[in-house]
C-alpha positions in Angstrom: -13.4 10.2 17.9 -13.1 13.4 15.9 -15.5 15.1 13.6 -12.5 16.3 11.5 -9.1 14.4 11.4 -7.0 12.2 13.6 -3.2 12.3 13.3 -1.3 10.2 15.7 -2.5 7.4 18.0 -6.1 6.6 18.9 -7.5 4.0 21.3 -11.2 3.4 21.9 -12.7 0.8 24.3 -15.6 0.4 22.0 -14.3 2.2 18.9 -12.3 5.0 17.4 -13.3 7.1 14.4 -13.1 10.3 12.5 -15.4 12.1 10.1 -12.5 12.8 7.7 -9.0 11.3 7.5 -7.1 9.1 9.9 -3.3 9.0 9.9 -1.5 6.9 12.4 -2.2 3.9 14.6 -5.6 3.1 15.9 -7.3 0.4 18.0 -11.0 0.1 18.6 -12.5 -2.7 20.8 -15.3 -3.1 18.3 -13.9 -1.1 15.4 -12.0 1.8 13.9 -13.0 3.9 10.9 -12.4 7.0 8.9 -15.2 8.8 6.9 -12.7 9.5 4.2 -9.1 8.2 4.0 -7.3 5.8 6.4 -3.5 5.8 6.4 -1.5 3.7 8.9 -2.2 0.7 11.1 -5.7 -0.2 12.2 -6.9 -2.9 14.5 -10.6 -3.4 15.1 -12.2 -6.1 17.2 -14.9 -6.4 14.6 -13.7 -4.3 11.8 -11.6 -1.5 10.2 -13.1 0.8 7.5 -12.5 3.8 5.3 -15.1 5.6 3.4 -12.7 6.3 0.6 -9.1 4.9 0.5 -7.3 2.6 2.9 -3.5 2.7 2.9 -1.6 0.6 5.4 -2.0 -2.5 7.5 -5.4 -3.5 8.9 -6.7 -6.4 11.0 -10.4 -6.7 11.5 -11.9 -9.4 13.7 -14.7 -9.7 11.1 -13.4 -7.7 8.2 -11.8 -4.7 6.6 -13.3 -2.5 3.9 -12.5 0.5 1.8 -15.1 2.4 -0.1 -12.7 3.0 -2.9 -9.1 1.7 -3.1 -7.3 -0.6 -0.6 -3.5 -0.5 -0.7 -1.5 -2.6 1.8 -2.1 -5.6 4.0 -5.5 -6.6 5.1 -6.5 -9.5 7.3 -10.2 -10.1 8.0 -11.6 -13.2 9.7 -14.5 -13.0 7.4 -13.3 -10.8 4.5 -11.5 -7.9 3.0 -13.0 -5.7 0.4 -12.4 -2.6 -1.8 -15.1 -0.8 -3.7 -12.7 -0.1 -6.5 -9.1 -1.4 -6.6 -7.2 -3.8 -4.2 -3.4 -3.6 -4.2 -1.4 -5.7 -1.8 -1.9 -8.8 0.3 -5.2 -9.9 1.6 -6.5 -12.8 3.7 -10.2 -13.3 4.2 -11.5 -16.2 6.1 -14.5 -16.2 3.7 -13.2 -14.1 0.9 -11.7 -11.1 -0.8 -13.3 -8.8 -3.3 -12.4 -5.8 -5.5 -15.1 -3.9 -7.3 -12.7 -3.3 -10.2 -9.1 -4.5 -10.2 -7.2 -6.8 -7.8 -3.4 -6.7 -7.9 -1.4 -8.7 -5.5 -1.7 -11.9 -3.4 -5.0 -13.0 -2.0 -6.1 -16.0 0.1 -9.8 -16.4 0.5 -11.4 -19.3 2.4 -14.2 -19.5 -0.1 -12.9 -17.3 -2.9 -11.5 -14.2 -4.4 -13.2 -12.0 -7.0 -12.4 -8.9 -9.1 -15.1 -7.1 -11.0 -12.7 -6.3 -13.8 -9.1 -7.6 -13.8 -7.1 -9.9 -11.5 -3.3 -9.7 -11.6 -1.2 -11.8 -9.1 -1.7 -14.9 -7.1 -5.1 -16.1 -5.9 -5.9 -19.0 -3.7 -9.6 -19.7 -3.1 -11.1 -22.6 -1.3 -13.9 -22.7 -3.9 -12.9 -20.2 -6.6 -10.9 -17.3 -8.1 -12.5 -15.1 -10.7 -12.3 -12.0 -12.7 -14.9 -10.1 -14.7 -12.5 -9.7 -17.6 -8.8 -10.6 -17.5 -7.0 -12.9 -15.1 -3.2 -12.8 -15.1 -1.1 -14.9 -12.8 -1.4 -18.0 -10.7 -4.9 -19.2 -9.7 -5.5 -22.1 -7.4 -9.0 -23.1 -6.4 -10.9 -26.0 -5.0 -13.6 -25.7 -7.6 -12.6 -23.4 -10.4 -10.8 -20.3 -11.9 -12.7 -18.2 -14.3 -12.7 -15.0 -16.4 -13.0 -13.8 -19.9 -9.2 -13.8 -20.7 -7.1 -16.2 -18.7 -3.3 -15.7 -18.8 -1.0 -17.8 -16.6 -1.2 -21.0 -14.6 -4.7 -22.2 -13.4 -5.1 -25.2 -11.1 -8.4 -26.5 -9.8 -10.2 -29.7 -8.9 -13.3 -28.7 -10.8 -13.5 -26.4 -13.9 -11.4 -23.6 -15.3 -13.5 -21.4 -17.6 -12.9 -18.6 -20.1 -16.2 -16.9 -20.9 -17.8 -14.9 -23.8 -15.4 -15.5 -26.7 -12.5 -15.3 -24.3 -9.1 -16.9 -24.3 -6.6 -19.0 -22.4 -2.9 -18.3 -22.7 -0.8 -20.5 -20.5 -1.5 -23.7 -18.6 -4.7 -25.0 -17.1 -5.1 -28.2 -15.1 -8.6 -29.1 -13.9 -11.2 -31.9 -14.2 -12.8 -29.8 -17.0 -11.4 -26.9 -19.0 -14.1 -24.9 -20.7 -12.5 -22.4 -23.1 -15.2 -20.5 -25.0 -12.8 -18.9 -27.5 -9.1 -19.1 -28.4 -6.6 -21.3 -26.6 -2.8 -20.8 -26.6 -1.1 -23.2 -24.3 -1.8 -26.5 -22.6 -4.9 -27.7 -20.9 -5.1 -31.0 -19.0 -8.4 -32.3 -17.8 
């Protein structure tokens, strides 16, 4: 590890880390992390993490996390998360989460959530949701939800637009609960 920055290649039997930025390729038997930004490829037996932004490709045996923005490809057996925005492709055995906006393609064993807006394709075993606007294709075992739903929504359970929200597009589920304006077709 380094208290400052790592630029290049780092291998750690237990782990590899830096107090500031990591730029390059890193492998840690248990994990690899950067106190600030991580740019490159990271493989961690348990996890990969960045205190601020993660840009690149990461595989974490359990998960991958960025304190702020995640941009790239993330695969975590349990999950992938970003404190702010997620941009790219993510696979989380349990789920994927973005504190603010999710843009890209996400597959979550249980679900995918965005605190604010979701734009892209979401496939969640139980659900796909956004705190405000959902734009794209949402496929879920139980439901897809948000305030403003735009696109194609498919679920076995319920698709729901909250708080004087809206649906613009197509929704197919057992029950469509649109608490607001509907522009499009609902079947269920």
